[in-house]
SEDREN-151073 format. One record per atom (N, C-alpha, C): residue number from 1; residue in one letter; chain; atom name; y, x negated, z. Coordinates in steps of 0.05 Angstrom, whole numbers, plus 5000, padded with zeros to 4 digits. Each point is the difference from the previous one (the first is absolute). Example, Ala and Ser with C-alpha at 12.3 -4.5 7.8 and 13.67 -1.06 7.14 Angstrom:
+-----+------+------+------+------+------+------+
! pos ! code ! unit ! site !    y !    x !    z !
+-----+------+------+------+------+------+------+
!   1 !    A !    A !    N ! 4886 ! 4736 ! 5156 !
!   1 !    A !    A !   CA ! 5024 ! 5018 ! 5000 !
!   1 !    A !    A !    C ! 5024 ! 4982 ! 5000 !
!   2 !    S !    A !    N ! 5021 ! 5007 ! 4986 !
!   2 !    S !    A !   CA ! 5024 ! 4984 ! 5001 !
!   2 !    S !    A !    C ! 5022 ! 5015 ! 5014 !
+-----+------+------+------+------+------+------+
// end
This chain:
+-----+------+------+------+------+------+------+
! pos ! code ! unit ! site !    y !    x !    z !
+-----+------+------+------+------+------+------+
!   1 !    X !    A !    N ! 4581 ! 5049 ! 4435 !
!   1 !    X !    A !   CA ! 5020 ! 5020 ! 5007 !
!   1 !    X !    A !    C ! 5019 ! 5003 ! 4976 !
!   2 !    X !    A !    N ! 5007 ! 5024 ! 4995 !
!   2 !    X !    A !   CA ! 5019 ! 5006 ! 4978 !
!   2 !    X !    A !    C ! 5027 ! 4988 ! 5006 !
!   3 !    X !    A !    N ! 5011 ! 4986 ! 4981 !
!   3 !    X !    A !   CA ! 5026 ! 4986 ! 5004 !
!   3 !    X !    A !    C ! 5022 ! 5019 ! 5008 !
!   4 !    X !    A !    N ! 5000 ! 5024 ! 4988 !
!   4 !    X !    A !   CA ! 5021 ! 5020 ! 5007 !
!   4 !    X !    A !    C ! 4998 ! 5008 ! 5029 !
!   5 !    X !    A !    N ! 4976 ! 5004 ! 5010 !
!   5 !    X !    A !   CA ! 4996 ! 5007 ! 5028 !
!   5 !    X !    A !    C ! 5010 ! 4978 ! 5018 !
!   6 !    X !    A !    N ! 4993 ! 4975 ! 4993 !
!   6 !    X !    A !   CA ! 5010 ! 4977 ! 5016 !
!   6 !    X !    A !    C ! 5030 ! 4998 ! 5000 !
!   7 !    X !    A !    N ! 5012 ! 5003 ! 4977 !
!   7 !    X !    A !   CA ! 5030 ! 4998 ! 4998 !
!   7 !    X !    A !    C ! 5013 ! 5023 ! 5015 !
!   8 !    X !    A !    N ! 4988 ! 5023 ! 4999 !
!   8 !    X !    A !   CA ! 5011 ! 5023 ! 5016 !
!   8 !    X !    A !    C ! 4998 ! 4994 ! 5029 !
!   9 !    X !    A !    N ! 4978 ! 4989 ! 5009 !
!   9 !    X !    A !   CA ! 4996 ! 4993 ! 5029 !
!   9 !    X !    A !    C ! 5021 ! 4979 ! 5008 !
!  10 !    X !    A !    N ! 5004 ! 4980 ! 4984 !
!  10 !    X !    A !   CA ! 5020 ! 4979 ! 5007 !
!  10 !    X !    A !    C ! 5028 ! 5012 ! 5001 !
!  11 !    X !    A !    N ! 5006 ! 5018 ! 4982 !
!  11 !    X !    A !   CA ! 5026 ! 5013 ! 4999 !
!  11 !    X !    A !    C ! 5005 ! 5017 ! 5025 !
!  12 !    X !    A !    N ! 4979 ! 5014 ! 5009 !
!  12 !    X !    A !   CA ! 5003 ! 5018 ! 5023 !
!  12 !    X !    A !    C ! 5001 ! 4984 ! 5027 !
!  13 !    X !    A !    N ! 4987 ! 4977 ! 5001 !
!  13 !    X !    A !   CA ! 4998 ! 4986 ! 5025 !
!  13 !    X !    A !    C ! 5019 ! 4976 ! 5002 !
!  14 !    X !    A !    N ! 5015 ! 4995 ! 4978 !
!  14 !    X !    A !   CA ! 5018 ! 4977 ! 5000 !
!  14 !    X !    A !    C ! 5023 ! 5004 ! 5021 !
!  15 !    X !    A !    N ! 5006 ! 4979 ! 5014 !
!  15 !    X !    A !   CA ! 5022 ! 5002 ! 5020 !
!  15 !    X !    A !    C ! 5027 ! 5002 ! 4986 !
!  16 !    X !    A !    N ! 5017 ! 5017 ! 5010 !
!  16 !    X !    A !   CA ! 5027 ! 5000 ! 4989 !
!  16 !    X !    A !    C ! 5013 ! 4973 ! 5007 !
!  17 !    X !    A !    N ! 5017 ! 4990 ! 4983 !
!  17 !    X !    A !   CA ! 5013 ! 4974 ! 5005 !
!  17 !    X !    A !    C ! 5015 ! 5001 ! 5027 !
!  18 !    X !    A !    N ! 4997 ! 4979 ! 5016 !
!  18 !    X !    A !   CA ! 5015 ! 4999 ! 5024 !
!  18 !    X !    A !    C ! 4988 ! 5014 ! 5024 !
!  19 !    X !    A !    N ! 4976 ! 5010 ! 4998 !
!  19 !    X !    A !   CA ! 4988 ! 5015 ! 5022 !
!  19 !    X !    A !    C ! 4997 ! 4983 ! 5025 !
!  20 !    X !    A !    N ! 4993 ! 4975 ! 4997 !
!  20 !    X !    A !   CA ! 4998 ! 4982 ! 5024 !
!  20 !    X !    A !    C ! 5028 ! 4996 ! 5012 !
!  21 !    X !    A !    N ! 5019 ! 4995 ! 4983 !
!  21 !    X !    A !   CA ! 5028 ! 4997 ! 5009 !
!  21 !    X !    A !    C ! 5009 ! 5025 ! 5014 !
!  22 !    X !    A !    N ! 4993 ! 5023 ! 4990 !
!  22 !    X !    A !   CA ! 5007 ! 5026 ! 5013 !
!  22 !    X !    A !    C ! 4987 ! 5002 ! 5027 !
!  23 !    X !    A !    N ! 4975 ! 4992 ! 5002 !
!  23 !    X !    A !   CA ! 4986 ! 5001 ! 5026 !
!  23 !    X !    A !    C ! 5014 ! 4982 ! 5020 !
!  24 !    X !    A !    N ! 5007 ! 4976 ! 4992 !
!  24 !    X !    A !   CA ! 5014 ! 4982 ! 5018 !
!  24 !    X !    A !    C ! 5027 ! 5010 ! 5009 !
!  25 !    X !    A !    N ! 5015 ! 5012 ! 4981 !
!  25 !    X !    A !   CA ! 5026 ! 5011 ! 5006 !
!  25 !    X !    A !    C ! 4997 ! 5023 ! 5020 !
!  26 !    X !    A !    N ! 4981 ! 5018 ! 4995 !
!  26 !    X !    A !   CA ! 4995 ! 5022 ! 5018 !
!  26 !    X !    A !    C ! 4992 ! 4990 ! 5027 !
!  27 !    X !    A !    N ! 4983 ! 4979 ! 5001 !
!  27 !    X !    A !   CA ! 4991 ! 4988 ! 5026 !
!  27 !    X !    A !    C ! 5024 ! 4990 ! 5016 !
!  28 !    X !    A !    N ! 5019 ! 4987 ! 4987 !
!  28 !    X !    A !   CA ! 5024 ! 4991 ! 5014 !
!  28 !    X !    A !    C ! 5016 ! 5023 ! 5011 !
!  29 !    X !    A !    N ! 5002 ! 5021 ! 4985 !
!  29 !    X !    A !   CA ! 5015 ! 5024 ! 5009 !
!  29 !    X !    A !    C ! 4985 ! 5013 ! 5024 !
!  30 !    X !    A !    N ! 4973 ! 5001 ! 4998 !
!  30 !    X !    A !   CA ! 4984 ! 5011 ! 5022 !
!  30 !    X !    A !    C ! 5002 ! 4983 ! 5025 !
!  31 !    X !    A !    N ! 5000 ! 4973 ! 4996 !
!  31 !    X !    A !   CA ! 5003 ! 4982 ! 5023 !
!  31 !    X !    A !    C ! 5027 ! 5004 ! 5014 !
!  32 !    X !    A !    N ! 5021 ! 5003 ! 4985 !
!  32 !    X !    A !   CA ! 5026 ! 5004 ! 5012 !
!  32 !    X !    A !    C ! 5000 ! 5027 ! 5016 !
!  33 !    X !    A !    N ! 4988 ! 5020 ! 4989 !
!  33 !    X !    A !   CA ! 4998 ! 5026 ! 5014 !
!  33 !    X !    A !    C ! 4984 ! 4996 ! 5026 !
!  34 !    X !    A !    N ! 4977 ! 4987 ! 4999 !
!  34 !    X !    A !   CA ! 4984 ! 4996 ! 5024 !
!  34 !    X !    A !    C ! 5014 ! 4984 ! 5021 !
!  35 !    X !    A !    N ! 5015 ! 4980 ! 4992 !
!  35 !    X !    A !   CA ! 5015 ! 4983 ! 5018 !
!  35 !    X !    A !    C ! 5023 ! 5016 ! 5014 !
!  36 !    X !    A !    N ! 5012 ! 5018 ! 4985 !
!  36 !    X !    A !   CA ! 5021 ! 5018 ! 5011 !
!  36 !    X !    A !    C ! 4988 ! 5018 ! 5022 !
!  37 !    X !    A !    N ! 4974 ! 5004 ! 4998 !
!  37 !    X !    A !   CA ! 4986 ! 5018 ! 5019 !
!  37 !    X !    A !    C ! 4983 ! 4985 ! 5020 !
!  38 !    X !    A !    N ! 5006 ! 4974 ! 5004 !
!  38 !    X !    A !   CA ! 4988 ! 4985 ! 5022 !
!  38 !    X !    A !    C ! 4979 ! 4979 ! 4994 !
!  39 !    X !    A !    N ! 4992 ! 4998 ! 4975 !
!  39 !    X !    A !   CA ! 4981 ! 4978 ! 4993 !
!  39 !    X !    A !    C ! 5013 ! 4973 ! 5003 !
!  40 !    X !    A !    N ! 4987 ! 4982 ! 5014 !
!  40 !    X !    A !   CA ! 5011 ! 4973 ! 5003 !
!  40 !    X !    A !    C ! 4994 ! 4982 ! 4976 !
!  41 !    X !    A !    N ! 4978 ! 5006 ! 4986 !
!  41 !    X !    A !   CA ! 4992 ! 4983 ! 4977 !
!  41 !    X !    A !    C ! 4985 ! 5018 ! 4981 !
!  42 !    X !    A !    N ! 5004 ! 4996 ! 4974 !
!  42 !    X !    A !   CA ! 4985 ! 5014 ! 4979 !
!  42 !    X !    A !    C ! 4990 ! 4980 ! 4981 !
!  43 !    X !    A !    N ! 4974 ! 5001 ! 4994 !
!  43 !    X !    A !   CA ! 4987 ! 4980 ! 4983 !
!  43 !    X !    A !    C ! 4986 ! 5013 ! 4977 !
!  44 !    X !    A !    N ! 5006 ! 4991 ! 4976 !
!  44 !    X !    A !   CA ! 4987 ! 5010 ! 4976 !
!  44 !    X !    A !    C ! 4975 ! 4984 ! 4995 !
!  45 !    X !    A !    N ! 4978 ! 5013 ! 4993 !
!  45 !    X !    A !   CA ! 4975 ! 4987 ! 4994 !
!  45 !    X !    A !    C ! 4988 ! 5013 ! 4975 !
!  46 !    X !    A !    N ! 4980 ! 4986 ! 4989 !
!  46 !    X !    A !   CA ! 4985 ! 5011 ! 4977 !
!  46 !    X !    A !    C ! 5012 ! 4993 ! 4973 !
!  47 !    X !    A !    N ! 4990 ! 5013 ! 4981 !
!  47 !    X !    A !   CA ! 5005 ! 4993 ! 4972 !
!  47 !    X !    A !    C ! 5029 ! 5004 ! 4991 !
!  48 !    X !    A !    N ! 5015 ! 5017 ! 5013 !
!  48 !    X !    A !   CA ! 5028 ! 5003 ! 4993 !
!  48 !    X !    A !    C ! 5016 ! 4975 ! 5006 !
!  49 !    X !    A !    N ! 4991 ! 4984 ! 5019 !
!  49 !    X !    A !   CA ! 5015 ! 4977 ! 5009 !
!  49 !    X !    A !    C ! 4988 ! 4973 ! 4992 !
!  50 !    X !    A !    N ! 4976 ! 5001 ! 4988 !
!  50 !    X !    A !   CA ! 4986 ! 4975 ! 4993 !
!  50 !    X !    A !    C ! 4996 ! 5000 ! 4970 !
!  51 !    X !    A !    N ! 5016 ! 4984 ! 4985 !
!  51 !    X !    A !   CA ! 4998 ! 4999 ! 4971 !
!  51 !    X !    A !    C ! 4973 ! 4991 ! 4990 !
!  52 !    X !    A !    N ! 4985 ! 4986 ! 5017 !
!  52 !    X !    A !   CA ! 4973 ! 4991 ! 4991 !
!  52 !    X !    A !    C ! 4980 ! 5023 ! 5000 !
!  53 !    X !    A !    N ! 5007 ! 5022 ! 5013 !
!  53 !    X !    A !   CA ! 4982 ! 5023 ! 5001 !
!  53 !    X !    A !    C ! 5007 ! 5021 ! 4979 !
!  54 !    X !    A !    N ! 4981 ! 5014 ! 4990 !
!  54 !    X !    A !   CA ! 5004 ! 5019 ! 4980 !
!  54 !    X !    A !    C ! 5013 ! 5026 ! 5011 !
!  55 !    X !    A !    N ! 5022 ! 5008 ! 4988 !
!  55 !    X !    A !   CA ! 5013 ! 5025 ! 5009 !
!  55 !    X !    A !    C ! 4995 ! 5021 ! 4978 !
!  56 !    X !    A !    N ! 4985 ! 5021 ! 5007 !
!  56 !    X !    A !   CA ! 4992 ! 5019 ! 4980 !
!  56 !    X !    A !    C ! 5013 ! 5027 ! 5005 !
!  57 !    X !    A !    N ! 4994 ! 5019 ! 4983 !
!  57 !    X !    A !   CA ! 5012 ! 5027 ! 5002 !
!  57 !    X !    A !    C ! 4990 ! 5014 ! 5026 !
!  58 !    X !    A !    N ! 4978 ! 4990 ! 5012 !
!  58 !    X !    A !   CA ! 4990 ! 5011 ! 5024 !
!  58 !    X !    A !    C ! 5010 ! 4985 ! 5025 !
!  59 !    X !    A !    N ! 5015 ! 4979 ! 4997 !
!  59 !    X !    A !   CA ! 5010 ! 4984 ! 5022 !
!  59 !    X !    A !    C ! 5020 ! 5016 ! 5017 !
!  60 !    X !    A !    N ! 5002 ! 4992 ! 5025 !
!  60 !    X !    A !   CA ! 5018 ! 5013 ! 5018 !
!  60 !    X !    A !    C ! 5018 ! 4979 ! 5013 !
!  61 !    X !    A !    N ! 5017 ! 5009 ! 5018 !
!  61 !    X !    A !   CA ! 5017 ! 4983 ! 5016 !
!  61 !    X !    A !    C ! 4987 ! 4998 ! 5028 !
!  62 !    X !    A !    N ! 4993 ! 4976 ! 5008 !
!  62 !    X !    A !   CA ! 4988 ! 4995 ! 5026 !
!  62 !    X !    A !    C ! 5020 ! 4986 ! 5018 !
!  63 !    X !    A !    N ! 5005 ! 5012 ! 5023 !
!  63 !    X !    A !   CA ! 5020 ! 4990 ! 5018 !
!  63 !    X !    A !    C ! 4988 ! 4999 ! 5028 !
!  64 !    X !    A !    N ! 5005 ! 4978 ! 5014 !
!  64 !    X !    A !   CA ! 4993 ! 4998 ! 5029 !
!  64 !    X !    A !    C ! 5027 ! 5001 ! 5015 !
!  65 !    X !    A !    N ! 4999 ! 5013 ! 5023 !
!  65 !    X !    A !   CA ! 5025 ! 5003 ! 5015 !
!  65 !    X !    A !    C ! 4995 ! 4991 ! 5029 !
!  66 !    X !    A !    N ! 5020 ! 4987 ! 5011 !
!  66 !    X !    A !   CA ! 4998 ! 4991 ! 5028 !
!  66 !    X !    A !    C ! 5021 ! 5015 ! 5017 !
!  67 !    X !    A !    N ! 4991 ! 5011 ! 5022 !
!  67 !    X !    A !   CA ! 5019 ! 5011 ! 5019 !
!  67 !    X !    A !    C ! 5008 ! 5029 ! 4996 !
!  68 !    X !    A !    N ! 4989 ! 5013 ! 4981 !
!  68 !    X !    A !   CA ! 5007 ! 5028 ! 4996 !
!  68 !    X !    A !    C ! 4988 ! 5017 ! 5022 !
!  69 !    X !    A !    N ! 5016 ! 5018 ! 5012 !
!  69 !    X !    A !   CA ! 4990 ! 5016 ! 5022 !
!  69 !    X !    A !    C ! 4976 ! 5017 ! 4990 !
!  70 !    X !    A !    N ! 4979 ! 5000 ! 5016 !
!  70 !    X !    A !   CA ! 4976 ! 5015 ! 4992 !
!  70 !    X !    A !    C ! 5004 ! 5030 ! 4999 !
!  71 !    X !    A !    N ! 5018 ! 5011 ! 5017 !
!  71 !    X !    A !   CA ! 5005 ! 5028 ! 5000 !
!  71 !    X !    A !    C ! 5016 ! 5010 ! 4975 !
!  72 !    X !    A !    N ! 5011 ! 4981 ! 4985 !
!  72 !    X !    A !   CA ! 5015 ! 5007 ! 4976 !
!  72 !    X !    A !    C ! 4987 ! 4990 ! 4974 !
!  73 !    X !    A !    N ! 4977 ! 4986 ! 5003 !
!  73 !    X !    A !   CA ! 4988 ! 4987 ! 4977 !
!  73 !    X !    A !    C ! 4994 ! 5019 ! 4977 !
!  74 !    X !    A !    N ! 4987 ! 5023 ! 5006 !
!  74 !    X !    A !   CA ! 4993 ! 5018 ! 4978 !
!  74 !    X !    A !    C ! 5024 ! 5013 ! 4987 !
!  75 !    X !    A !    N ! 5019 ! 5008 ! 5016 !
!  75 !    X !    A !   CA ! 5025 ! 5011 ! 4990 !
!  75 !    X !    A !    C ! 5014 ! 4981 ! 4981 !
!  76 !    X !    A !    N ! 5003 ! 4975 ! 5010 !
!  76 !    X !    A !   CA ! 5015 ! 4980 ! 4984 !
!  76 !    X !    A !    C ! 4984 ! 4991 ! 4976 !
!  77 !    X !    A !    N ! 4973 ! 5000 ! 5002 !
!  77 !    X !    A !   CA ! 4984 ! 4993 ! 4977 !
!  77 !    X !    A !    C ! 5003 ! 5021 ! 4978 !
!  78 !    X !    A !    N ! 5000 ! 5025 ! 5008 !
!  78 !    X !    A !   CA ! 5004 ! 5022 ! 4980 !
!  78 !    X !    A !    C ! 5028 ! 4999 ! 4987 !
!  79 !    X !    A !    N ! 5020 ! 4994 ! 5016 !
!  79 !    X !    A !   CA ! 5027 ! 4998 ! 4989 !
!  79 !    X !    A !    C ! 5002 ! 4975 ! 4982 !
!  80 !    X !    A !    N ! 4987 ! 4978 ! 5007 !
!  80 !    X !    A !   CA ! 5000 ! 4976 ! 4983 !
!  80 !    X !    A !    C ! 4986 ! 5006 ! 4974 !
!  81 !    X !    A !    N ! 4979 ! 5015 ! 5000 !
!  81 !    X !    A !   CA ! 4985 ! 5007 ! 4975 !
!  81 !    X !    A !    C ! 5018 ! 5015 ! 4981 !
!  82 !    X !    A !    N ! 5019 ! 5015 ! 5010 !
!  82 !    X !    A !   CA ! 5019 ! 5014 ! 4983 !
!  82 !    X !    A !    C ! 5019 ! 4982 ! 4985 !
!  83 !    X !    A !    N ! 5001 ! 4974 ! 5008 !
!  83 !    X !    A !   CA ! 5019 ! 4981 ! 4988 !
!  83 !    X !    A !    C ! 4988 ! 4987 ! 4975 !
!  84 !    X !    A !    N ! 4976 ! 5007 ! 4993 !
!  84 !    X !    A !   CA ! 4987 ! 4987 ! 4976 !
!  84 !    X !    A !    C ! 4982 ! 5021 ! 4987 !
!  85 !    X !    A !    N ! 4995 ! 4996 ! 4974 !
!  85 !    X !    A !   CA ! 4982 ! 5016 ! 4985 !
!  85 !    X !    A !    C ! 4972 ! 4988 ! 5001 !
!  86 !    X !    A !    N ! 4997 ! 4976 ! 5009 !
!  86 !    X !    A !   CA ! 4975 ! 4986 ! 5001 !
!  86 !    X !    A !    C ! 4985 ! 5007 ! 5026 !
!  87 !    X !    A !    N ! 4974 ! 4998 ! 5000 !
!  87 !    X !    A !   CA ! 4985 ! 5004 ! 5026 !
!  87 !    X !    A !    C ! 5009 ! 4978 ! 5020 !
!  88 !    X !    A !    N ! 5002 ! 5008 ! 5025 !
!  88 !    X !    A !   CA ! 5009 ! 4981 ! 5021 !
!  88 !    X !    A !    C ! 4981 ! 5000 ! 5023 !
!  89 !    X !    A !    N ! 4993 ! 4976 ! 5008 !
!  89 !    X !    A !   CA ! 4983 ! 4995 ! 5024 !
!  89 !    X !    A !    C ! 5016 ! 4984 ! 5020 !
!  90 !    X !    A !    N ! 5003 ! 5011 ! 5024 !
!  90 !    X !    A !   CA ! 5014 ! 4986 ! 5021 !
!  90 !    X !    A !    C ! 4981 ! 4996 ! 5023 !
!  91 !    X !    A !    N ! 4997 ! 4975 ! 5009 !
!  91 !    X !    A !   CA ! 4982 ! 4994 ! 5022 !
!  91 !    X !    A !    C ! 5016 ! 4988 ! 5023 !
!  92 !    X !    A !    N ! 4998 ! 5011 ! 5024 !
!  92 !    X !    A !   CA ! 5012 ! 4986 ! 5023 !
!  92 !    X !    A !    C ! 4984 ! 4975 ! 5006 !
!  93 !    X !    A !    N ! 5013 ! 4978 ! 5000 !
!  93 !    X !    A !   CA ! 4985 ! 4975 ! 5004 !
!  93 !    X !    A !    C ! 4987 ! 4999 ! 5027 !
!  94 !    X !    A !    N ! 5011 ! 5014 ! 5019 !
!  94 !    X !    A !   CA ! 4988 ! 5000 ! 5027 !
!  94 !    X !    A !    C ! 4973 ! 5013 ! 5001 !
!  95 !    X !    A !    N ! 4994 ! 5017 ! 4981 !
!  95 !    X !    A !   CA ! 4973 ! 5014 ! 5000 !
!  95 !    X !    A !    C ! 4982 ! 4988 ! 4978 !
!  96 !    X !    A !    N ! 5009 ! 4980 ! 4986 !
!  96 !    X !    A !   CA ! 4983 ! 4988 ! 4979 !
!  96 !    X !    A !    C ! 4978 ! 4983 ! 5013 !
!  97 !    X !    A !    N ! 4978 ! 4998 ! 4985 !
!  97 !    X !    A !   CA ! 4979 ! 4982 ! 5010 !
!  97 !    X !    A !    C ! 5010 ! 4972 ! 4999 !
!  98 !    X !    A !    N ! 4987 ! 4982 ! 5015 !
!  98 !    X !    A !   CA ! 5008 ! 4972 ! 5001 !
!  98 !    X !    A !    C ! 4999 ! 4987 ! 4972 !
!  99 !    X !    A !    N ! 4979 ! 5004 ! 4984 !
!  99 !    X !    A !   CA ! 5000 ! 4988 ! 4973 !
!  99 !    X !    A !    C ! 5023 ! 5011 ! 4983 !
! 100 !    X !    A !    N ! 5005 ! 5026 ! 5002 !
! 100 !    X !    A !   CA ! 5022 ! 5012 ! 4984 !
! 100 !    X !    A !    C ! 5027 ! 4989 ! 5009 !
! 101 !    X !    A !    N ! 5004 ! 4998 ! 5026 !
! 101 !    X !    A !   CA ! 5025 ! 4990 ! 5011 !
! 101 !    X !    A !    C ! 5004 ! 4971 ! 4991 !
! 102 !    X !    A !    N ! 4979 ! 4984 ! 5000 !
! 102 !    X !    A !   CA ! 5002 ! 4972 ! 4991 !
! 102 !    X !    A !    C ! 5008 ! 4999 ! 4971 !
! 103 !    X !    A !    N ! 4987 ! 5017 ! 4983 !
! 103 !    X !    A !   CA ! 5006 ! 5000 ! 4971 !
! 103 !    X !    A !    C ! 5029 ! 5009 ! 4996 !
! 104 !    X !    A !    N ! 5009 ! 5020 ! 5014 !
! 104 !    X !    A !   CA ! 5028 ! 5010 ! 4997 !
! 104 !    X !    A !    C ! 5019 ! 4978 ! 5007 !
! 105 !    X !    A !    N ! 4996 ! 4986 ! 5022 !
! 105 !    X !    A !   CA ! 5019 ! 4979 ! 5009 !
! 105 !    X !    A !    C ! 4999 ! 4976 ! 4982 !
! 106 !    X !    A !    N ! 4976 ! 4994 ! 4988 !
! 106 !    X !    A !   CA ! 4998 ! 4976 ! 4983 !
! 106 !    X !    A !    C ! 5009 ! 5006 ! 4971 !
! 107 !    X !    A !    N ! 4995 ! 5023 ! 4990 !
! 107 !    X !    A !   CA ! 5005 ! 5006 ! 4972 !
! 107 !    X !    A !    C ! 5023 ! 5019 ! 4995 !
! 108 !    X !    A !    N ! 5010 ! 5013 ! 5021 !
! 108 !    X !    A !   CA ! 5021 ! 5020 ! 4996 !
! 108 !    X !    A !    C ! 5027 ! 4988 ! 4994 !
! 109 !    X !    A !    N ! 5017 ! 5018 ! 4991 !
! 109 !    X !    A !   CA ! 5028 ! 4993 ! 4993 !
! 109 !    X !    A !    C ! 5018 ! 5016 ! 5018 !
! 110 !    X !    A !    N ! 5018 ! 4986 ! 5014 !
! 110 !    X !    A !   CA ! 5019 ! 5015 ! 5017 !
! 110 !    X !    A !    C ! 5019 ! 5015 ! 4982 !
! 111 !    X !    A !    N ! 5005 ! 5025 ! 5008 !
! 111 !    X !    A !   CA ! 5018 ! 5018 ! 4985 !
! 111 !    X !    A !    C ! 5025 ! 5005 ! 5016 !
+-----+------+------+------+------+------+------+
// end
């Protein structure tokens, strides 16, 4: 591979400094919003919250939520997504599969 092509690729895909910190900060702001609207617990999961995992330019913010009313879930998810520039995934823990629920509770970070 041509060195210039490789360097150009690295330059285009390099993470801006502090992107993980930005994701965590946004996640805390989103958690506060969701709690104001009825969530009893908000849990951060995935690479944004685990320094042992690679956080890349394609990474998103993964959040599990407990107790959010199902009739408001999509509305509040859309409003929460407006609080960050990063992609956001919100999963109601009540509808998660058992293996996913177990992983969230074992590996997640309370926000």
